[in-house]
Backbone as ProteinMPNN parsed JSONL, in Angstrom:
{"seq_chain_A": "MVKGLTIGFATIALAVASAASSYNVTFFEPVVVNGTTLKPGEYKVEINNDKATIKKGKAVAESPVKVESNEAKYQTTSVRLVGTQVEEIHVGGTRTKLVFEKAGVATN", "coords_chain_A": {"N_chain_A": [[0.536, -8.616, -31.678], [1.964, -9.012, -29.313], [3.459, -6.69, -29.277], [1.48, -4.769, -28.684], [0.877, -5.497, -26.053], [3.253, -4.854, -24.766], [3.289, -2.06, -24.988], [1.015, -1.497, -23.465], [1.839, -2.369, -20.899], [3.928, -0.568, -20.487], [2.515, 1.835, -20.333], [1.035, 1.419, -17.986], [3.152, 1.242, -16.157], [4.166, 3.853, -16.306], [2.0, 5.255, -15.261], [2.004, 4.385, -12.601], [4.492, 5.375, -11.802], [4.095, 8.152, -12.005], [2.247, 8.601, -10.044], [3.424, 8.756, -7.465], [2.853, 9.179, -4.782], [0.538, 7.876, -4.131], [-1.172, 4.76, -3.983], [-2.74, 1.641, -4.922], [-4.278, -0.966, -3.095], [-5.327, -4.265, -2.35], [-7.175, -5.852, 0.101], [-7.725, -9.082, 1.206], [-8.914, -10.159, 3.342], [-10.249, -9.211, 6.581], [-8.312, -6.565, 7.981], [-6.042, -4.879, 10.252], [-5.139, -1.571, 10.781], [-3.171, 0.459, 12.5], [-4.874, 0.216, 14.76], [-7.398, 0.447, 13.607], [-9.91, -1.413, 12.096], [-10.18, -2.729, 8.879], [-12.374, -3.722, 6.307], [-12.418, -6.473, 3.92], [-11.397, -5.646, 0.564], [-10.763, -3.228, -2.122], [-8.479, -0.632, -1.671], [-7.33, 2.78, -1.481], [-4.109, 3.976, -0.987], [-2.616, 6.663, 0.419], [0.284, 8.561, 0.653], [1.693, 10.912, 2.719], [4.258, 12.755, 3.584], [5.333, 11.352, 6.468], [3.092, 9.825, 6.945], [0.536, 7.477, 6.371], [-2.512, 7.215, 4.68], [-5.222, 5.22, 4.427], [-7.895, 4.443, 2.445], [-11.335, 3.788, 1.588], [-14.223, 4.687, 0.362], [-16.169, 5.589, 3.092], [-14.609, 4.363, 4.945], [-11.687, 4.795, 6.698], [-8.283, 4.723, 7.552], [-5.465, 5.766, 9.382], [-1.927, 5.943, 9.675], [1.353, 6.14, 11.068], [4.099, 5.889, 8.839], [6.918, 4.428, 7.248], [8.735, 5.003, 4.392], [10.48, 2.911, 2.346], [13.146, 1.789, 0.176], [13.519, -0.981, -1.898], [16.02, -3.333, -3.055], [15.412, -4.631, -5.462], [12.742, -4.509, -7.902], [9.361, -5.011, -6.909], [7.338, -7.616, -8.058], [4.574, -7.934, -7.83], [1.919, -6.345, -5.986], [1.948, -6.733, -2.539], [0.901, -7.654, 0.769], [2.163, -7.646, 3.986], [1.421, -9.26, 6.903], [1.091, -9.324, 10.483], [-0.449, -11.435, 12.349], [-3.483, -9.999, 12.17], [-2.684, -7.481, 11.741], [-1.471, -4.922, 9.644], [1.762, -4.885, 8.523], [3.655, -4.361, 6.502], [3.558, -3.02, 3.16], [4.261, -4.006, -0.013], [4.856, -2.465, -2.986], [3.766, -3.314, -6.086], [5.588, -3.394, -9.176], [7.302, -1.416, -8.481], [10.056, -0.275, -6.41], [9.255, 0.283, -3.955], [8.613, 0.068, -0.52], [6.345, 0.082, 2.056], [6.493, 0.605, 5.372], [4.757, 0.009, 8.203], [4.189, 1.614, 11.295], [4.184, -0.015, 14.385], [1.251, -0.447, 16.278], [0.791, 1.307, 19.278], [0.176, 1.552, 22.83], [-2.879, 2.981, 23.614], [-3.252, 6.439, 24.464], [-5.336, 7.969, 25.922]], "CA_chain_A": [[-0.174, -8.637, -30.41], [2.941, -8.829, -28.242], [3.806, -5.28, -29.28], [0.414, -4.084, -27.96], [1.022, -5.774, -24.627], [4.399, -4.099, -24.288], [2.851, -0.674, -24.846], [0.097, -1.469, -22.324], [2.608, -2.448, -19.665], [4.666, 0.681, -20.35], [1.544, 2.83, -19.891], [0.75, 1.151, -16.576], [4.343, 1.591, -15.392], [4.222, 5.303, -16.231], [0.943, 5.707, -14.351], [2.471, 4.126, -11.241], [5.598, 6.286, -11.507], [3.622, 9.511, -11.841], [1.435, 8.665, -8.83], [4.378, 8.278, -6.475], [2.392, 9.308, -3.405], [-0.678, 7.096, -3.872], [-1.136, 3.401, -4.511], [-3.927, 0.834, -4.651], [-4.005, -2.251, -2.465], [-6.524, -5.068, -2.081], [-7.13, -6.727, 1.274], [-8.591, -10.226, 0.955], [-9.513, -10.508, 4.632], [-10.191, -8.023, 7.445], [-6.98, -6.238, 8.484], [-6.003, -3.784, 11.214], [-4.121, -0.544, 10.532], [-3.089, 1.403, 13.628], [-6.048, 0.079, 15.625], [-8.636, 0.521, 12.826], [-10.159, -2.609, 11.292], [-10.677, -2.486, 7.527], [-12.989, -4.887, 5.687], [-11.81, -6.839, 2.637], [-11.742, -4.793, -0.567], [-9.689, -2.436, -2.721], [-8.294, 0.642, -0.981], [-6.315, 3.705, -1.968], [-3.138, 4.327, 0.041], [-1.985, 7.944, 0.133], [1.423, 8.835, 1.521], [1.984, 12.331, 2.88], [5.398, 12.791, 4.502], [5.519, 10.086, 7.178], [1.77, 9.328, 7.323], [-0.239, 6.778, 5.348], [-3.964, 7.235, 4.827], [-5.795, 4.132, 3.631], [-9.328, 4.726, 2.434], [-12.296, 3.247, 0.629], [-15.49, 5.273, 0.787], [-16.112, 6.208, 4.418], [-13.625, 3.652, 5.766], [-10.394, 5.474, 6.647], [-7.322, 4.408, 8.609], [-4.229, 6.518, 9.255], [-0.845, 5.346, 10.437], [2.715, 6.552, 10.728], [4.684, 4.943, 7.897], [8.265, 4.695, 6.768], [8.855, 4.588, 3.0], [11.81, 2.383, 2.092], [13.392, 1.329, -1.19], [14.06, -2.325, -1.993], [17.046, -3.459, -4.091], [14.779, -5.047, -6.719], [11.326, -4.165, -8.001], [8.384, -6.026, -6.531], [6.554, -7.993, -9.232], [3.165, -7.706, -7.529], [1.669, -5.697, -4.704], [1.654, -7.717, -1.499], [0.733, -7.109, 2.122], [2.731, -8.505, 5.027], [0.633, -9.14, 8.126], [1.416, -10.025, 11.721], [-1.829, -11.67, 12.767], [-4.313, -9.233, 11.236], [-2.08, -6.144, 11.683], [-0.645, -4.639, 8.466], [3.128, -4.532, 8.893], [4.303, -3.788, 5.33], [2.956, -3.158, 1.847], [5.252, -3.961, -1.087], [4.112, -1.934, -4.114], [4.121, -3.983, -7.337], [6.108, -2.567, -10.257], [8.204, -0.396, -7.925], [10.956, -0.738, -5.349], [8.715, 0.914, -2.756], [8.1, -0.731, 0.598], [5.748, 0.905, 3.095], [6.623, -0.078, 6.661], [3.819, 0.631, 9.127], [4.576, 1.624, 12.694], [3.358, -0.886, 15.216], [0.324, 0.296, 17.153], [1.184, 1.329, 20.677], [-0.91, 1.617, 23.785], [-3.63, 4.237, 23.487], [-2.999, 7.361, 25.573], [-6.465, 8.903, 25.975]], "C_chain_A": [[0.789, -8.443, -29.242], [3.329, -7.366, -28.139], [2.771, -4.462, -28.505], [0.507, -4.294, -26.461], [2.169, -4.975, -24.034], [4.019, -2.638, -24.061], [1.923, -0.537, -23.647], [0.829, -1.509, -21.003], [3.388, -1.167, -19.433], [3.744, 1.784, -19.839], [1.231, 2.657, -18.415], [1.938, 1.563, -15.719], [4.464, 3.102, -15.253], [3.175, 5.848, -15.273], [1.371, 5.505, -12.903], [3.561, 5.116, -10.87], [5.109, 7.713, -11.268], [2.783, 9.682, -10.578], [2.259, 8.169, -7.653], [3.862, 8.346, -5.042], [1.062, 8.601, -3.152], [-0.623, 5.772, -4.622], [-2.475, 2.73, -4.229], [-3.493, -0.488, -4.039], [-5.334, -2.952, -2.221], [-6.267, -5.933, -0.861], [-8.146, -7.837, 1.048], [-9.263, -10.741, 2.225], [-9.493, -9.244, 5.485], [-8.771, -7.826, 7.974], [-7.098, -5.066, 9.455], [-4.839, -2.86, 10.845], [-4.201, 0.457, 11.67], [-4.359, 1.395, 14.48], [-7.38, 0.131, 14.898], [-8.777, -0.729, 11.97], [-10.769, -2.205, 9.953], [-11.207, -3.786, 6.943], [-12.246, -5.24, 4.395], [-12.282, -5.907, 1.526], [-10.537, -4.054, -1.095], [-9.668, -1.047, -2.092], [-7.237, 1.484, -1.687], [-5.424, 4.05, -0.784], [-2.473, 5.622, -0.39], [-0.885, 8.185, 1.151], [1.67, 10.336, 1.522], [3.027, 12.456, 3.979], [5.557, 11.434, 5.178], [4.185, 9.514, 7.66], [1.104, 8.655, 6.126], [-1.717, 6.904, 5.69], [-4.511, 6.188, 3.876], [-7.302, 4.325, 3.65], [-10.059, 4.048, 1.287], [-13.649, 3.758, 1.092], [-15.325, 5.962, 2.118], [-15.115, 5.528, 5.347], [-12.254, 4.305, 5.589], [-9.547, 5.023, 7.831], [-6.062, 5.208, 8.33], [-3.176, 5.879, 10.147], [0.478, 6.006, 10.084], [3.328, 5.465, 9.832], [6.079, 5.385, 7.518], [8.339, 4.161, 5.339], [10.299, 4.168, 2.768], [11.917, 1.935, 0.645], [14.059, -0.037, -1.141], [15.12, -2.363, -3.092], [16.435, -3.785, -5.45], [13.317, -4.627, -6.707], [10.469, -5.336, -7.536], [7.545, -6.333, -7.765], [5.078, -7.702, -9.032], [3.056, -6.962, -6.199], [1.306, -6.779, -3.695], [1.618, -7.028, -0.145], [1.315, -8.118, 3.1], [1.981, -8.214, 6.319], [1.327, -9.83, 9.283], [0.078, -10.211, 12.396], [-2.722, -11.005, 11.744], [-3.767, -7.817, 11.027], [-1.224, -5.99, 10.424], [0.722, -4.176, 8.948], [3.847, -3.833, 7.726], [3.396, -3.936, 4.113], [4.085, -3.0, 0.84], [4.49, -3.587, -2.356], [4.624, -2.534, -5.421], [4.564, -2.998, -8.413], [7.048, -1.47, -9.791], [9.16, -1.067, -6.945], [10.458, -0.264, -3.981], [8.156, -0.093, -1.759], [7.597, 0.247, 1.644], [5.783, 0.113, 4.389], [5.776, 0.679, 7.674], [4.326, 0.516, 10.558], [3.634, 0.74, 13.485], [2.498, -0.022, 16.14], [0.776, 0.181, 18.59], [-0.04, 1.32, 21.58], [-1.58, 2.976, 23.662], [-3.391, 5.113, 24.704], [-4.108, 8.398, 25.627], [-6.581, 9.515, 27.319]], "O_chain_A": [[0.445, -7.766, -28.273], [3.511, -6.849, -27.036], [3.138, -3.56, -27.752], [0.245, -3.376, -25.684], [2.063, -4.473, -22.915], [4.391, -2.049, -23.046], [2.026, 0.429, -22.891], [0.489, -0.768, -20.081], [3.502, -0.717, -18.293], [4.151, 2.586, -18.998], [1.167, 3.637, -17.672], [1.756, 2.171, -14.664], [4.832, 3.589, -14.184], [3.44, 6.806, -14.547], [1.124, 6.369, -12.062], [3.57, 5.643, -9.757], [5.653, 8.413, -10.414], [2.626, 10.802, -10.093], [1.839, 7.265, -6.929], [4.376, 7.644, -4.171], [0.509, 8.718, -2.057], [-0.103, 5.68, -5.734], [-3.25, 3.198, -3.395], [-2.468, -1.055, -4.417], [-6.341, -2.31, -1.922], [-5.273, -6.656, -0.794], [-9.304, -7.563, 0.732], [-10.085, -11.655, 2.173], [-8.786, -8.294, 5.149], [-8.106, -8.785, 8.366], [-8.104, -4.357, 9.482], [-3.713, -3.307, 10.628], [-5.169, 1.207, 11.79], [-4.854, 2.452, 14.873], [-8.414, -0.119, 15.517], [-7.873, -1.07, 11.208], [-11.737, -1.447, 9.896], [-10.569, -4.832, 7.065], [-11.53, -4.407, 3.84], [-13.419, -5.436, 1.54], [-9.425, -4.218, -0.593], [-10.696, -0.377, -1.992], [-6.371, 0.966, -2.391], [-5.916, 4.377, 0.296], [-1.839, 5.677, -1.443], [-1.091, 8.034, 2.355], [1.835, 10.954, 0.47], [2.722, 12.286, 5.159], [5.888, 10.456, 4.509], [4.141, 8.801, 8.663], [1.105, 9.187, 5.016], [-2.121, 6.724, 6.839], [-4.292, 6.258, 2.667], [-7.921, 4.367, 4.714], [-9.517, 3.779, 0.215], [-14.167, 3.304, 2.112], [-14.455, 6.818, 2.277], [-14.805, 6.053, 6.417], [-11.723, 4.365, 4.48], [-10.026, 4.949, 8.962], [-5.635, 5.32, 7.181], [-3.476, 5.348, 11.216], [0.7, 6.389, 8.936], [3.102, 4.274, 10.045], [6.377, 6.579, 7.474], [8.038, 2.992, 5.1], [11.227, 4.953, 2.964], [10.908, 1.727, -0.03], [15.045, -0.231, -0.429], [15.116, -1.506, -3.976], [16.888, -3.275, -6.474], [12.726, -4.414, -5.648], [10.813, -6.499, -7.746], [7.087, -5.415, -8.446], [4.399, -7.271, -9.964], [3.989, -6.957, -5.396], [0.461, -7.633, -3.962], [2.216, -5.972, 0.057], [0.994, -9.305, 3.044], [1.915, -7.071, 6.77], [2.06, -10.801, 9.092], [-0.478, -9.265, 12.954], [-2.726, -11.395, 10.576], [-4.313, -7.047, 10.237], [-0.354, -6.82, 10.159], [0.832, -3.199, 9.689], [4.555, -2.846, 7.925], [2.576, -4.851, 4.04], [4.784, -1.987, 0.834], [3.577, -4.306, -2.762], [5.765, -2.298, -5.818], [3.998, -1.913, -8.55], [7.538, -0.682, -10.599], [9.077, -2.268, -6.692], [11.158, -0.396, -2.977], [7.355, -0.966, -2.094], [8.33, 1.138, 2.073], [5.161, -0.945, 4.484], [6.041, 1.845, 7.969], [4.823, -0.528, 10.979], [2.422, 0.754, 13.268], [2.949, 0.978, 16.698], [1.104, -0.906, 19.066], [-1.16, 1.102, 21.12], [-0.905, 4.004, 23.613], [-3.33, 4.624, 25.832], [-3.857, 9.582, 25.403], [-7.475, 10.328, 27.552]]}, "name": "protein", "num_of_chains": 1, "seq": "MVKGLTIGFATIALAVASAASSYNVTFFEPVVVNGTTLKPGEYKVEINNDKATIKKGKAVAESPVKVESNEAKYQTTSVRLVGTQVEEIHVGGTRTKLVFEKAGVATN"}
């Protein structure tokens, strides 16, 4: 049985490695990403160059993002908030840290 678990974890790790530009994250409370409020739930985070797109159905938030590498792998995916604003997402099973740009003053 332990052997089966090892294979299962290896499969999951390969899936994460092959999907280097998209990740899943769960928000357990309402959060704000670049001025857009997202309800609790599971979202897909897509990284394209220096932009993150977080979406679930019709709910979409975009933000400038900096992708950084941590010294050690994160054991679980976690979200760092300042108030309700998403500041960082640490991607479980990887060394990837997504650092979100702080929302500035709107220039409409």
